[in-house]
C-alpha positions as a printed NumPy array, in Angstrom:
array([[  1.245,   1.409, -14.358],
       [ -1.73 ,  -0.848, -14.911],
       [  0.656,  -4.085, -15.037],
       [  2.326,  -3.09 , -11.999],
       [ -1.016,  -2.187, -10.069],
       [ -2.371,  -5.77 , -11.396],
       [  0.395,  -7.506,  -9.634],
       [  0.635,  -5.305,  -6.703],
       [ -3.386,  -5.714,  -6.15 ],
       [ -2.704,  -9.423,  -6.51 ],
       [  0.016,  -9.345,  -3.906],
       [ -1.949,  -7.519,  -1.373],
       [ -5.231,  -9.493,  -1.608],
       [ -2.795, -12.437,  -0.315],
       [ -1.942, -10.705,   2.799],
       [ -3.436, -11.609,   5.763],
       [ -3.093,  -8.357,   7.63 ],
       [ -5.674,  -6.822,   5.123],
       [ -8.271,  -9.088,   6.291],
       [ -7.388,  -9.165,  10.004],
       [ -7.112,  -5.422,  10.225],
       [-10.445,  -4.945,   8.583],
       [-12.192,  -7.544,  10.504],
       [-10.836,  -6.1  ,  14.126],
       [-11.934,  -2.564,  12.926],
       [-15.644,  -3.917,  12.273],
       [-15.955,  -5.962,  15.046],
       [-14.898,  -3.007,  17.278],
       [-17.846,  -1.289,  16.04 ],
       [-20.022,  -4.074,  16.403],
       [-18.748,  -4.653,  20.133],
       [-19.435,  -0.963,  20.858],
       [-23.047,  -1.134,  19.825],
       [-23.634,  -4.238,  21.682],
       [-22.185,  -2.767,  24.654],
       [-24.822,   0.35 ,  24.467],
       [-27.555,  -1.945,  23.705],
       [-27.153,  -4.41 ,  26.563],
       [-26.459,  -1.516,  29.052],
       [-29.653,   0.063,  28.205],
       [-31.507,  -3.426,  28.534],
       [-29.894,  -3.62 ,  32.092],
       [-30.723,   0.042,  32.877],
       [-33.584,   1.734,  31.148],
       [-32.483,   4.987,  31.965],
       [-29.335,   4.667,  30.552],
       [-28.546,   7.719,  28.455],
       [-26.186,   6.841,  25.936],
       [-28.108,   4.163,  23.985],
       [-28.829,   6.394,  21.456],
       [-27.471,   6.818,  17.963],
       [-26.621,  10.413,  18.266],
       [-24.067,   9.251,  21.083],
       [-23.022,   6.477,  18.875],
       [-22.542,   8.85 ,  15.574],
       [-20.831,  11.602,  17.775],
       [-18.547,   8.918,  19.029],
       [-17.392,   8.284,  15.276],
       [-17.415,  12.129,  14.508],
       [-15.306,  12.831,  17.755],
       [-12.586,  10.172,  17.303],
       [-10.722,  11.344,  14.188],
       [ -7.592,  10.131,  16.018],
       [ -8.983,   6.458,  16.347],
       [ -9.857,   6.601,  12.406],
       [ -5.924,   8.265,  11.919],
       [ -4.567,   5.36 ,  13.944],
       [ -6.524,   2.741,  11.928],
       [ -5.197,   4.312,   8.674],
       [ -1.465,   4.144,  10.127],
       [ -2.001,   0.421,  10.889],
       [ -3.826,  -0.162,   7.837],
       [ -1.101,   1.395,   5.75 ],
       [  1.43 ,  -0.202,   7.571],
       [ -0.196,  -3.845,   7.13 ],
       [ -0.348,  -3.332,   3.171],
       [  3.095,  -1.277,   2.544],
       [  4.765,  -2.851,   5.318],
       [  8.493,  -3.033,   5.034],
       [  8.357,  -3.755,   1.353],
       [ 11.68 ,  -1.821,   0.919],
       [ 13.379,  -5.099,  -0.876],
       [ 10.269,  -5.486,  -3.221],
       [ 10.483,  -1.781,  -4.166],
       [ 14.018,  -1.965,  -5.011],
       [ 13.122,  -4.986,  -7.087],
       [ 10.261,  -3.271,  -9.071],
       [ 12.73 ,  -0.447,  -9.807],
       [ 15.329,  -3.007, -11.198],
       [ 12.694,  -4.362, -13.687],
       [ 12.381,  -1.215, -15.013],
       [  9.215,   0.447, -13.422],
       [  9.629,   4.022, -12.399],
       [  9.6  ,   5.202,  -8.778],
       [  6.516,   7.334,  -9.598],
       [  4.766,   4.184, -11.012],
       [  5.631,   2.342,  -7.572],
       [  4.591,   5.397,  -5.338],
       [  1.334,   6.314,  -6.974],
       [  0.195,   2.485,  -7.543],
       [  0.66 ,   1.584,  -3.74 ],
       [ -1.056,   5.005,  -2.759],
       [ -4.057,   4.327,  -5.289],
       [ -4.539,   0.673,  -3.945],
       [ -3.935,   1.295,  -0.321],
       [ -6.14 ,   4.361,  -0.322],
       [ -8.921,   2.249,  -2.21 ],
       [ -8.566,  -0.493,   0.492],
       [ -8.969,   1.955,   3.395],
       [-11.915,   4.071,   1.887],
       [-13.7  ,   0.44 ,   1.096],
       [-13.26 ,  -0.274,   4.72 ],
       [-14.517,   3.344,   6.023],
       [-17.44 ,   2.999,   3.708],
       [-18.005,  -0.72 ,   5.034],
       [-17.649,   0.822,   8.677],
       [-20.089,   3.937,   7.924],
       [-22.922,   1.835,   6.579],
       [-22.577,  -0.84 ,   9.533],
       [-22.903,   2.122,  12.182],
       [-25.81 ,   3.625,  10.512],
       [-27.648,   0.391,  10.162],
       [-26.828,  -0.893,  13.673],
       [-27.55 ,   2.853,  15.279],
       [-31.047,   2.746,  13.446],
       [-32.103,  -0.548,  14.205],
       [-30.752,  -0.961,  17.882],
       [-30.484,   2.431,  19.164],
       [-32.947,   5.191,  19.942],
       [-32.856,   7.61 ,  17.074],
       [-33.627,  11.328,  16.626],
       [-35.2  ,  12.76 ,  13.398],
       [-32.247,  13.765,  10.777],
       [-29.522,  12.13 ,  12.737],
       [-28.6  ,  10.204,   9.814],
       [-28.401,  13.033,   7.453],
       [-26.495,  15.172,  10.101],
       [-24.098,  12.284,  10.612],
       [-23.409,  11.838,   6.848],
       [-22.707,  15.772,   6.409],
       [-20.429,  15.815,   9.458],
       [-18.912,  12.732,   8.258],
       [-18.224,  14.199,   4.702],
       [-16.572,  17.101,   6.447],
       [-13.968,  14.671,   8.132],
       [-13.294,  12.952,   4.492],
       [-10.54 ,  15.419,   3.513],
       [ -9.017,  15.728,   6.772],
       [ -8.649,  11.92 ,   7.201],
       [ -7.637,  11.517,   3.335],
       [ -4.926,  14.1  ,   4.187],
       [ -3.832,  12.286,   7.054],
       [ -3.707,   9.092,   5.417],
       [ -1.638,  10.472,   2.399],
       [  0.729,  12.135,   4.914],
       [  1.173,   8.406,   6.574],
       [  1.901,   7.01 ,   3.192],
       [  4.241,   9.514,   2.127],
       [  6.081,   8.886,   5.129],
       [  5.933,   5.251,   5.008],
       [  7.034,   5.185,   1.614],
       [ 10.245,   7.354,   2.684],
       [ 10.858,   4.839,   5.295],
       [ 10.373,   7.479,   8.236],
       [ 10.111,   5.77 ,  11.801],
       [  6.893,   5.343,  12.899],
       [  7.631,   7.063,  16.066],
       [  8.302,  10.188,  13.981],
       [  5.031,   9.611,  12.038],
       [  3.116,   9.822,  15.312],
       [  4.903,  12.831,  16.666],
       [  4.258,  14.654,  13.202],
       [  0.744,  13.419,  13.251],
       [ -0.111,  14.695,  16.603],
       [  1.476,  17.883,  15.961],
       [ -0.659,  18.568,  12.629],
       [ -3.881,  17.081,  13.494],
       [ -4.354,  17.486,  17.312],
       [ -2.227,  20.029,  18.742],
       [ -2.06 ,  22.525,  15.858],
       [ -4.809,  24.342,  17.012],
       [ -3.332,  25.258,  19.984],
       [  0.658,  25.769,  18.515],
       [ -0.602,  27.51 ,  15.406],
       [ -2.592,  30.363,  16.778],
       [ -2.2  ,  32.744,  13.8  ],
       [ -4.206,  29.829,  11.528],
       [ -6.25 ,  28.964,  14.074],
       [ -9.43 ,  28.834,  12.213],
       [ -7.941,  26.629,   9.611],
       [ -6.18 ,  23.999,  11.847],
       [ -7.426,  20.517,  11.413],
       [ -8.011,  20.034,  15.396],
       [ -9.878,  23.221,  15.308],
       [-11.883,  22.316,  12.507],
       [-12.854,  18.934,  13.649],
       [-13.914,  20.224,  17.122],
       [-16.307,  22.64 ,  15.181],
       [-17.435,  19.747,  12.598],
       [-18.277,  17.644,  16.274],
       [-20.051,  20.751,  17.851],
       [-22.085,  21.438,  14.747],
       [-23.299,  17.617,  14.946],
       [-24.079,  17.513,  18.496],
       [-25.972,  20.816,  18.014],
       [-27.798,  18.993,  15.117],
       [-26.862,  21.833,  12.726],
       [-24.308,  19.986,  10.558],
       [-23.215,  21.75 ,   7.388],
       [-20.926,  21.62 ,   4.584],
       [-17.75 ,  23.294,   5.668],
       [-15.35 ,  24.126,   2.682],
       [-12.464,  24.982,   5.088],
       [-11.856,  21.503,   6.055],
       [-11.817,  20.429,   2.328],
       [ -9.256,  23.474,   1.646],
       [ -7.116,  22.161,   4.656],
       [ -7.215,  18.786,   3.792],
       [ -6.467,  19.234,  -0.221],
       [ -3.447,  21.652,   1.24 ],
       [ -1.674,  19.003,   3.251],
       [ -2.651,  16.305,   0.796],
       [ -0.774,  18.333,  -1.996],
       [  2.051,  19.275,   0.094],
       [  2.659,  15.861,   1.206],
       [  2.386,  14.315,  -2.394],
       [  4.819,  17.17 ,  -3.727],
       [  7.418,  16.422,  -1.109],
       [  6.916,  12.589,  -0.922],
       [  7.28 ,  12.21 ,  -4.843],
       [ 10.297,  14.343,  -5.098],
       [ 12.172,  12.685,  -2.12 ],
       [ 11.088,   9.441,  -2.842],
       [ 12.588,   9.8  ,  -6.563],
       [ 16.169,  10.895,  -4.875],
       [ 15.944,   8.086,  -2.191],
       [ 18.26 ,   5.641,  -2.302],
       [ 16.27 ,   1.988,  -1.904],
       [ 18.411,  -0.13 ,   0.576]])
C-alpha cells in the first residue's frame, strides 16, 4: 500500500487542477474580505465589516464547502478508471487503491481547509472589527462542522470511485445534507441540516459549544459510506 500511495502521491502532485482549485478557493476568501473592508472604507456605518459576519459566513456555508469537496475530489480522482484498472492488473488490491486514493485526496482537502481557516482568521482579526472570544467561538463551531464535512467528503469519494454520475451525487448530497431535516422528521434532531443550523445559531449567539451529535451523525454517515463503498468497489467491473 505504501508503494502505491507514493506513486499516486507523485501523480497527484503533477496535476495542475490541485493547485488551480486550491488557489481559487483561497483567492475567494481574500476577495470576500477585501470587499467587506473597502465597503467599510466607503461607508463607515457598513454593518457587515466584522469578523463575526465573516466567520458566520463560513459556518453558514457548509454547502459551499461541500461543493469545494466535490470539485477537489473530482480534480484529484477525476476519471481515473483506466488507471485503476491498470493498477489492479499490476497486482494492487482494490482495497489498496480505494483507501490510498481516499487518504491522499482527504489529506490534500484537509490541508486546504486548515490553510483557508488560518487565512480567514488572520484577515478577519487584522482587517475586520473583532469581538472578544470571536475566534474561540469560531474554532468551536468550526470543529463541530468537521465530522459532517468529512462524512460529505467520504460519501463523495465513495460515489466517485463507484463511477456514480455527478448529477446523482449532487441529488443524494442535497437530500442528506440540506433537506434531510424536513424530510426525515423522526430523526430531526440528528439530521445534518438541523445540526449545522443549530451550530450556526449557537455561534451567532456567541454560545458555541462542543456538540457530540454532529460527531455521531458524521461518523455514522462515514462508516456506512465506507462499508457500502468498499464492498461495491471490490465487486465492481472496471471498464
